[in-house]
N, C-alpha and C positions, 0 to 999 in steps of 0.2 A: 026451220026448215034449214038444209044444209046452201051452202053458197058457194059452190066449186070455182067460182070465178075468182075467189077471193079464200083462200084453201089458209085454216089457223095453224095449221101443222101438217111437216112431211117427215116421215121417217127410212130413211135411207141404209139402208145395210149393205158396206160394200162386201167384198169375199177376202180380202189380203188386207197385211196392214200396209199395203205400195196404192192398193186404193183408195184405202182410207186416207192416206196424204194426198194426194190428187184429190179426193173432193174436197179438201179441208183446203188445201192452196186453192181452187179454182173457186171455193165458198168467199175465202180470204180476198182474193183478188175483185171477186165481182164488188163483194161489202168496199173496197179500196176505191171503186170505180165510181160509184154511186153513190160516196160520201165526198169523192173530191166533183163530184157534179151538183152536190149540195141537195142531192133526193134522199132525203136522210128516212123516209115511211119506205122505202126501197129496198133498205140494208138484210137482209137475211140473220136473224140471231137465233145461230144454233148451242146445241153442248155438245160436245166429243163425249162421251161418257165411257169408250174405250180407253182415250189420251185421261180421262179421267182417274181413272179407278187404274190403267198402269201407272199413272206416277202416287199415287198412293199407296199402289206395292212396293213402287223402288222407293216409296219414302220408310216405310215400315221394315225392308229389306235394310235398308241402310241405319237404322236404329239397331237392329236384333245385331248385324253386323259389328254395329259400334260395342254394344256390350258385353259379346262376343269378347272382343279385341281388349275390353277392360279387365274380363275375369281372366284370361292368358294373361295379360301383364299381371294382374294381382296373384294367378298361380306362379309366374316366375318370379317372382319377387320376395313369395313366401317357402320357394322350392331353396330360392339363392340363400336365405338366410336359414334355413333346414340344414341344408350340407354345411354352412358355417358352424352350425353347432352341434352336429353328429362329428365333424372334423376337432372340435373342441374336447368333445366330452371323450373320444378317441384318445386324442395328445394325455387329456387327467388320466383317464384310466392305464396306459400305459408308462406314466412318468417314471416308476420303478425302472421298467424294460427299459424306457430308454438312458436313462441314469447306464446302465448295465451295460448299453450298445456301446455308448462315448467313453464309459471308464475302459472297454477294454482297446478302445481304438477306433471303432467306426466313426466314418466323414459325418457332418451336420448333414449332407446332402445323401446319403445309405440311410441314415435316418430318417429322413421327409420320405426317399423313399419305400420305405419299412413300414411307417406309419400312414402313407395314401392309401397303399394295397387294402384292397378287406382280407379280416386275419382269417376266411379259409383257401384265399387263393394264395397268402403268404406262407399260412403252413404248408400247403402243397408244392408250393418250391423250394422251399428252404428242407433239406434236407433232419431229421432227428437228430 
């Protein structure tokens, strides 16, 4: 039968995280004093389920954040490369135009500004 003088489990349900922290601190202080007195059989063994769950959730969120940061870094590198490729292709396609502009006296700065603007914007800004 049940021996109420020697319980094998007690369930404590604190109503807030602050109360839970107080309970854990009290249990730790009690266990430390029992160990200091040499009464190891009176040490309370407990499992902090909420703390364990919160640590697991924190680890998972950290891992997901790291994966997302890796995706962002890869996206930035790929975007930078694509901007360079698009600029290079734009210059290759405008080679003849750049040659004509330089031949009629446009400076390198004017040519680079003309090539860096998108074509629709540059055609809208320059009268025909």
